[in-house]
N, C-alpha and C positions, 0 to 999 in steps of 0.2 A: 344228365349222367347218373341217373338213379338205377339204371339196369345195365349190367355189363354184357350187352349183346352186340353183335357185329352190325354196324350201320353202314348203309351204302355210301353215305357222305364221307365216312372215314376211309373207305376203300378209295373213293375219289381223291381225297387229300393225299393219301400215301402214293397213289398212282401219279399225281401231278409232281410230287417231289422226285419220284423215280425217273420220270421223263426228263426232269431237269438234270438228272445224273447221266444223261445220254444213253439210257437203257433202250435197246431196240428189240424188235421182235426176233426171237430165236436166241437171244443172248442168255448165257448161263449166269445164274445168280445164286449165291450161297446165303441162306438165312442162318446166322449164328445165334444160338440161344442156349440157355441152361435150364435146369429143371425148375428153378425158382423164378424164371423170367416171367414178365407180364404176358400171359398166354394170349390175351386179346390182341396185343400188338403183333405177336408172332403170326397169328392167323390172318390178321388184316394184311400184313406184309405179303404173305403167300398169295392171297386172293388178288391183291393189286398187281403183283408180278404176273400172275396167270392172265389177268385181264389185258395186260399189255403184250401178251404173247411171249413172255420170257420163259425160260426153263429153270425154275427154282429147285433147289434141293436143300434139305435141312441138315445142319450139324448141331446136334443137341448134346450138351455135356452135363454131367452131374454137377450141381452147385457144390463147390468144394467146402470142406469143413473150415470154419474160422479158427485159425490157430492163435488169435490174439485175445487179450483179456478184455477187450472192449468191442462193441459192435462196429462194423465197417460200413460207412455210408458215404456216398457221393464222392468217390475217389477218382473216377475216370480211369482207373487202372484195374481192369478186370483180371482176376487170376483163374478164370474158368478154364482156359486152355491148358494151363499147367505145363507149358513147353512140350506138349505132345506133338512130335514131328509130323505124324500123318494128318493131324488137324491143320497145322500151319501149311502143309503142302496143299491140302484140299482148298483152303481159303485163297492161297496164293494163285492157284490155277483157275479160280472161279471167275476172275475178271471183275465182278461186282459183288461186294459183301454187304449184306444188310445186318448190322450188328444190333441184336436185341438182348445182349447180355445185361445184367443188372447194373454193373458199374461202367461198362463201355470200354472200348479199346484205345481211347485217346492216349493214355500213358502206359499201356500194357507192354510187357517185355517183348512179346511176339510181334507187335505191330510193325516194327521196322522191316522185318523179314517179309511180311505179307506185302507191304507197300513196295519194297525193293523188287519184287517179282512182277510188278506192274498192276496189281489189283488196286481198285479204289474202294474205300470203305465209307459207308454212310452209317454213322452211329445214331440210332433212334433212341433218344434219351428216354429213360424209364419214367415216362409221363403217361397219364391217362390220355387216350386218343382225343378226348375233347379238347385238351390243351394243345395237342399237336395240330389238330384241325385249325384252331384259332391262330396258331403261330406259323402257318405255312409261309415259306419264304417267297420273295419276289425279286425281280430284276433291280428295283430301286435299292433294296437292301444290299445286293451284291455290289452295286456301284459305290455305295457309302463305305462298305468294308474295304473294298479295293483301294479307295482313295486314302483311307486311314492307314492301311498297310504301307502304301507308297510313301506317305509322309514319315512314318516312324522309321522305315528302313533307310531313309535319307537323312535322318536326324542324329544328333550327337547325344541329346539327353532329354529326359522328361521330368518335370517337377510336379509334385502333387502337394497341395496345401489345403488347409481348411480352418474355419473359425474355431473348431474344436481343438486345434493344436497339431494337426498333421503337418509334417515337413519331411517329404521323401525326395530323394534324388535317385533317378533311374538312368543308368548308363545304357545308351542305345547303340553306340558305335560298336559294330561287331557282334551285337546280340542277335539271337534268333527272334524274329517277329513273324507271327502268323495271324491270319484272319479267317473267320468262319462266317459264311452267310447262309448256311443251311443245306447246301448240296455240294457234290463234287462230280465233275465231268471229265477229269483228267486222270490218266493212269498214274498210280503211285501216290495218290493223295487221299486225305481223310477229311471228312466234315461231320459235324453233328447237327441234328435238327431237334429243337429250335436252334437258330444261329443269330448272328448279329453282334460279334465280339471281335476285338483285336487285342492281342496279348504279346508281351515281350518278357524277357527273362534276365533279371539282375536288379537288386534293390538294396538301398541302405537308408537309414533315417528313423523317423518316428511316425507311427501311424496311430491315430486316435480314432477308435470306433465309438460312435456316439449313439444315443437312443434312436431307435428306428433303423439303424443299419441291420444287416441280415447275416446271420451265421447259417449257411445252408446245410452244413453237416448236421446241425441240430434242428434245422427247419424252424428257426426262431428269430423273431425281430428282437433286437437287443433292447433291454430295459434300463441299462446303466452303462456309463462309459468304460471302455477298456483301452489301456495304452500299451502298444506293442513297440518295443525297441528293437531295431534291426541293425545288424552289422555284418558285412561280408556275406550277404545273402542268407542270413539266418536270423530267426527270432531269438533274441537273447534275454528278453525280460517281458513278462506279462503283468501289468499293474492294473489294479482296479479292486474296488471293495464289494461290488455286487455279485450276484449269482452268475452273470455272464462271464466275468473274469475267472471265477472259481471253476466253472465248467470247462473253460478253455485250458486252464492250467492242468486240471486233472486229466483231461482227455489226452493232451499231448504227452504228459509225463507217463501215462499208462503204457505207451508203446515201448518205452525203453530204447528208443531209436533216435539218434541225433537228426537223421534225415527228415523225421516228422516235423522238425522245427525249421527246415529249409524253406526258402521261398520257391514255390513252384512257378508261378507266373503272375504278372501284373498287367493290367490293361483297362479298357473301358468299353461300355456297352454302346451300341449304335442302333438298336432296334426300337424305333419309335412306337411300335405296336405292342411291345412288351410292357406289362403292367406291374408296378411295384406292389400293389395290394394283392396280387394273384395268390401269394402264399397263404393268405387268410381265407381263400375261397375254396381250397381243396383239403380233404383229409390228407394226413401225412403219407399214407400208403399210396395215394393217387398222384403225388408230386415228387419230382426230383429237383425242382427249383431251377431248371435250366433257363426258364423264362426270366427269372430274377437276375441271372448273370448277364443277360443281354439288355436290360432296361437302359434306354438311352440316357447318357450322362452319368451313369454310376461308375465309380472306380472299382474294378474287380481285383481283389487281393486274394492270393491263394498260397497255401503252404503244402508241402509234400513232394510227390514225385515230379521230376523234371527230366524227361528223356533226353533233352538236349545236353544236360550236364551229366548224364549217366547216373542219376539218382533215382532209386526206386524205393517206395515205402507205401504202406497201406494207410498210414496216418495222413489225413488231408482235411484242410479247411478251404472252402470257397466263401468269400465274404464280400458281397456288394456293399460298397461304402458310398453314402449319399453326401450331397452338399459339398463336394470337394471342388477345387479349381485346379485344372490340369493344363500345363503349358508344355509345348514341344518346341525346343530351342527358343524359348521365350515368347512363342506365339500361343496365345491362349485359345484352347479348343473347347474347353468346358469351363463354365463360370458358375461357381456355387451349385454344381449339380445339373446345370442346364447345358445341353449339347448345343453348340453353335451351328451355323449354317454352312460350315466347311464341308460337311459330309452328308 
């Protein structure tokens, strides 16, 4: 990946994922991007769609001005559409949307209307295509994620503990639970590539981030422990003496927005092909860290936007936490960071 040229193997990889999305010859497909999108992925998406006989068209928006006092990174809540009704209408009518925006439409305000119209959205995470090629999804991953979703939707609670001091209680009864395996073939649904994650919404307790855990907003492996106190679905305290705690306190406070402290979602990774050390192998501009979110056995903790609770904010942390033990209704599914054989 030393030259950003289009490679045939990347067109192949994109095409394989589009085929899993039930794309057929003659289908209309919208490629949504913005002026600061990774152009390599936009071009590869177009070529892959054409190779499959689809009829793609581009919706390109100016990347909006950042109104916040800090950089916006890895939110999953793109503001590129800016509630432009003609754009929402075009995407809603497209049937299939390839999302190449920088932040993605996972938690964007306009996504619900696009999905309600019956369109399906594939969010191509803002990764270098070399990482996307390596993380192409398969049927085995789909089965694992579906099994995890079924378990969580039928459960009352999930507990997360660790030797570092984590003690979390997550209420699952009545909570929204979603799983992503890397493609979507049903109208009105959204998926992101790479995939391999199951997440739910609602959390209280104490989460201790230890050395080696990952703050993906900063694209940084933690070097010192950070203790987060959570109550009623919000982070209420951030304790720690190191640089990592100071960075987190400063970044969240800079938003001046209570919702930046809210819990977005919690869950765990199921992708056995995802590599923990991948963040060390790419320059920061080449990685969005989605692979790290999906590493099998990690506990994924996120703050910020939660569309199921009607909370929208640009402040966001995605933090894969290692070496935790996760139990669902007292049935252990992850032991000290090792995913069991249930999925």
